[in-house]
Each structure stands twice: as structure tokens, then as C-alpha cells.
C-alpha angles and dihedrals in degrees: 000000000000121000109271114204125216116204123202146160106246137179127248090251091052095051092044090052088050092057102258089158090071092050091046090054092051089046091050092049090052102044113018110124094191103044091175089069104080123231106245113151115207096230092180091056091049090049090052091049090049092048089053090053096253104115131073121179117192117191140197118210133180116199088346094305117125105240102162148003143195117197126190134194108220124204146135108267109243090219092053105026095184091057119088109203137185124215118195109239098181136355124185139155122181109259094241089062099046095086090070093056091245088151092058091047091049091052091048091048091051092047092055092050094045092047090051090058094049104264107157102190133022123196125207126188129205134199117252096227114103096237093050099038112124096185095115092047093048092048090051088052091053101259120148126214105248106154144016120215122214128184133203126189109230094185092067131075 
């Protein structure tokens, strides 16, 4: 029988109990651009954001096992105060489950839930490296290119 995913909106406590730290470490190893900056999530900050209504964590599970997540930071945009918007914080699906488009289904599931609560715009980001670029997927899902993000290390000469 093929893997059948179950998608859900879960709390920070639920995903931590499910072992999200192990998935975050795998995610970090795969995508971190600056590997000398350690992965150290500020769980207290995330808990405060969640308590204030500003965090949504959507999960993908197969046979109860957490195999992916997509977390958003939700807020009113200061430029457009009547517009509630969601910015993807992290998105990850274990590599062995990507062939089944679980990531696309997870994004679509999260969009339906966010739309139902009045989110007007959702933003996704994608890594620039060819093997991690999600441009084609996001275009298929109806996303439009609106920004490009650049980074510069200020702690280096």
C-alpha cells in the first residue's frame, strides 16, 4: 500500500512531542547556507508568537510519523494594516516522501486553512540553489514572483 499522508494544523507542543527537532536538524543539514551559524530554535519566542495568535504549523504525517511541516508567521502587514498575511517560516518534507508531491499537497492544505481564517496573502520562499529551488512548484501552485532576497555576512571581512 502506498504511503497515505495526513495533513493537519498542530500546535508547537504537538510538533515538539512528535520529534520536530530531528526533522529540523535534517532540514538544516540539507538547506543551511551558512553552516557555521548553528541551528538553535528559540522555542520560547515561538511559544510567545503562537500564544499571540501569530504562528500556524501545518504538518504531514504518514502512519502517524511526522514526515514534513510548513510553518507560517501570521500578522497584519504594517504597510497594509487591513491585510492579514502569512509568511512561510520553514517548509520541509523528508526526501523519501517528495516523489509523491506531499510538499505541494501540504502547501495547498495550509492555503485552505489560512484562507478560511481570513489570510489575504501568503508568501513562500525558495532556496537559490538548483537542487532546492521550488520556483516551478510554486508557479504551478499559482504563486507570483514578487521579491528576491539577498544576504550579506557582516561578521566577515
